[in-house]
C-alpha positions in Angstrom: 0.0 0.1 0.0 1.2 3.5 -0.9 0.4 6.7 1.0 0.7 9.9 -0.9 0.9 13.3 0.9 -1.4 15.8 -0.9 -0.7 18.8 1.2 1.2 20.1 4.3 -0.2 23.3 5.5 -3.0 24.1 8.0 -6.6 25.0 7.0 -6.1 28.4 5.6 -3.4 27.2 3.0 -0.8 29.3 1.3 -1.5 31.9 0.3 -3.4 32.7 3.6 -6.4 35.0 3.4 -5.5 38.5 4.6 -1.7 37.9 4.9 0.9 39.8 2.8 4.1 38.0 4.3 6.7 37.1 1.7 5.4 33.4 1.7 1.8 34.3 0.9 2.7 37.2 -1.4 5.0 34.9 -3.5 2.3 32.2 -3.7 -0.1 34.8 -5.1 2.4 36.0 -7.7 3.5 32.4 -8.6 1.1 29.5 -8.4 4.1 27.1 -8.3 4.7 28.5 -4.7 1.2 27.7 -3.4 0.8 25.1 -0.8 -2.1 22.9 -0.1 -4.0 21.9 2.9 -2.9 18.8 4.7 -4.5 15.6 3.2 -3.4 12.0 2.4 -4.3 9.6 -0.6 -4.0 5.9 0.2 -3.7 3.5 -2.5 -3.0 -0.2 -3.1 0.5 -0.5 -4.8 0.6 -1.8 -8.4 -2.8 -3.0 -8.9 -4.9 -1.4 -11.8 -8.1 -2.3 -9.8 -6.7 -1.0 -6.6 -8.7 0.8 -4.0 -8.1 4.6 -3.4 -9.0 6.4 -0.2 -8.9 10.0 0.8 -8.2 11.1 4.3 -9.9 14.8 4.9 -11.5 16.8 2.2 -9.7 20.0 2.0 -10.7 23.3 0.4 -7.9 22.4 -2.2 -9.3 19.2 -3.1 -9.8 20.0 -6.9 -6.0 20.5 -7.2 -5.2 17.4 -5.0 -7.1 14.4 -6.6 -7.1 15.1 -10.3 -8.3 12.2 -12.1 -8.6 10.0 -9.1 -11.7 7.7 -8.6 -12.2 7.4 -4.8 -13.3 4.3 -3.1 -14.0 6.2 0.1 -13.3 9.3 2.3 -12.1 9.3 5.9 -12.9 12.6 8.0 -10.9 13.5 10.9 -13.0 16.4 12.3 -15.2 19.4 11.4 -12.7 22.2 11.0 -12.4 24.1 7.7 -9.3 22.3 6.2 -10.8 18.8 6.7 -14.3 19.2 5.4 -14.2 22.3 3.4 -14.0 20.3 0.1 -16.8 17.8 1.0 -19.4 19.8 -1.1 -17.2 19.2 -4.3 -18.8 15.8 -4.2 -22.2 17.4 -4.7 -24.4 18.2 -7.6 -22.4 21.4 -8.5 -19.2 19.4 -9.1 -18.4 15.7 -9.2 -22.0 14.5 -8.3 -20.8 11.3 -6.9 -23.0 8.0 -6.4 -23.0 6.8 -2.8 -19.5 7.7 -2.1 -18.5 6.1 1.2 -17.7 8.6 4.0 -16.3 7.2 7.1 -16.5 9.4 10.3 -17.4 9.4 14.0 -20.9 9.6 15.3 -20.5 13.4 16.1 -19.0 14.1 12.7 -22.1 12.1 11.2 -24.5 14.2 13.4 -23.0 17.4 12.1 -23.2 16.5 8.5 -26.8 15.4 9.0 -27.7 18.7 10.7 -26.0 21.0 8.2 -26.5 21.9 4.5 -25.2 21.6 2.0 -23.8 18.5 3.5 -27.2 17.0 4.3 -28.3 17.5 0.7 -25.5 15.2 -0.6 -26.8 12.5 1.9 -30.3 13.1 0.6 -29.4 12.9 -2.9 -27.5 9.8 -2.5 -24.1 11.4 -3.5 -22.4 10.5 -0.2 -23.2 7.6 2.2 -22.2 8.1 5.8 -20.5 5.1 7.8 -20.2 5.8 11.6 -16.9 4.4 12.9 -16.3 4.3 16.7 -13.0 5.1 18.5 -10.5 2.3 18.0 -12.6 0.6 15.4 -11.0 -0.6 12.2 -12.1 -0.2 8.6 -10.7 -2.7 6.2 -9.5 -1.3 3.0 -7.8 -3.0 0.0 -4.1 -3.5 1.0 -4.5 -2.8 4.6 -6.8 -1.2 7.4 -7.4 2.2 8.9 -8.1 2.4 12.8 -9.8 5.4 14.4 -8.0 6.8 17.4 -9.6 9.8 19.2 -7.5 12.7 20.1 -7.8 15.9 22.3 -8.4 19.0 19.9 -10.7 22.2 20.3 -14.4 21.3 20.2 -16.2 23.6 17.7 -18.6 21.3 16.1 -17.2 17.7 16.3 -14.9 15.6 18.0 -11.5 14.7 16.4 -10.0 11.6 15.4 -6.5 10.5 14.1 -5.8 7.5 12.0 -3.5 4.5 12.3 -2.8 3.0 8.9 -1.6 -0.4 8.6 -0.1 -1.9 5.4 1.6 -5.3 4.9 5.1 -4.1 6.3 4.5 -0.9 8.2 2.2 1.3 10.4 1.8 4.9 9.6 0.1 7.2 12.2 -1.7 10.4 10.8 -2.4 13.0 13.5 -2.8 16.5 12.0 -4.5 18.4 14.9 -4.1 18.0 18.6 -4.1 20.6 21.3 -1.3 19.0 23.4 0.6 15.9 23.6 -1.3 13.3 25.9 0.0 10.1 27.2 -2.3 8.1 24.9 -1.3 10.2 21.9 2.5 9.6 22.7 1.9 5.8 23.0 0.2 5.7 19.5 3.0 7.6 17.9 5.5 5.2 19.3 3.4 2.3 18.1 3.9 3.4 14.7 6.9 3.0 12.2 6.1 6.4 10.7 4.1 9.3 12.2 3.0 12.3 10.3 2.0 14.7 13.0 0.8 18.3 13.8 3.6 20.8 13.2 1.5 23.9 13.0 3.7 26.3 14.9 7.4 26.4 15.4 7.1 28.0 18.9 4.4 29.6 21.1 5.8 33.1 20.1 5.1 32.7 16.5 1.6 34.3 16.6 -0.1 36.7 19.0 -3.2 34.5 19.7 -1.5 31.1 20.2 -3.6 30.4 23.3 -6.8 30.6 21.0 -5.5 28.0 18.7 -3.2 25.8 20.8 -1.1 23.1 19.2 2.1 21.4 20.3 5.0 23.3 18.8 7.6 21.6 16.7 10.4 22.7 19.2 8.4 20.8 21.9 7.8 17.7 19.8 11.4 17.4 18.8 12.7 17.7 22.2 10.1 15.0 23.1 10.6 12.5 20.3 14.2 13.0 19.1 15.3 9.6 20.5 12.1 7.6 19.5 12.3 4.9 17.0 9.3 6.2 15.1 10.2 8.3 11.9 8.5 11.9 12.5 7.2 13.9 9.7 5.5 17.2 10.4 2.4 18.5 8.5 -0.3 21.2 9.0 2.3 24.0 9.2 0.9 27.4 9.5 2.1 30.0 6.9 3.9 31.7 9.7 6.1 28.7 10.5 9.8 29.4 9.6 10.2 25.6 9.0 8.0 25.8 6.0 10.7 27.8 4.2 13.6 25.7 3.0 16.3 28.2 3.5 15.7 29.0 7.3 17.8 28.0 10.5 14.7 26.4 11.9 14.4 24.1 8.8 18.0 23.3 8.9 17.9 22.4 12.6 14.8 20.3 12.1 16.5 18.2 9.4 19.8 17.9 11.3 17.9 16.4 14.3 16.3 13.7 12.0 13.0 15.1 11.3 11.2 15.9 8.2 8.5 18.3 6.6 5.9 16.7 4.7 6.0 17.4 0.9 3.4 17.4 -1.6 3.6 14.5 -3.8 5.9 12.5 -1.3 4.9 8.8 -1.2 5.5 6.2 1.5 5.1 2.5 1.0 3.6 0.5 3.7 
């Protein structure tokens, strides 16, 4: 099974609305410098009839899954960057037929209580499948297990995903408020973990307390000697590690960590 990284920045993307920093300004002037919101594509390796699954439907979805026929979509929670692309499966765009959507009970309730999401259910464009915490969904080439995590409650709970192939386990955790004992244990369980790297440190933005995430500095100090290969995703446009030529990026790579890259593939 292959996992392809489709994006590596947080919900607002790059360029970020209302920002005129050098990163966002350059992305507006040159589309090649745009960065897409974090998402994964999972596909069975070297099989023409393989299953293909998406984790999170981002606002950048029309750039991320060009020509791909999906067998299912897994939703982590109800924030903009993770469900903003869901309406693209509706009448105005792809008009899918009973596309399986895998989500928690609270996520399902949110979809059923809000249009335009509910309209896609009524029109049989999407089919909601409730999955409980620690429950596993069998897919072609492996399985995906839901793991609940601590994240700001706005409209739904939040889940992460343990993706198991024939040879390796990959843990995908894009959003968490702080490292809990259970989350750390799950990272250690995996061979590879793609984790929340929203901010480099707590001084990066003025309103950090409103949008808390474990910082990259904190995570590196905690996990530097762990056996799990750590890859950071969901970076904010302000994060210096997003730039290839910064001291922060150099330090991160010298310490054995990585930044997720669009198009990067990992075999499991």
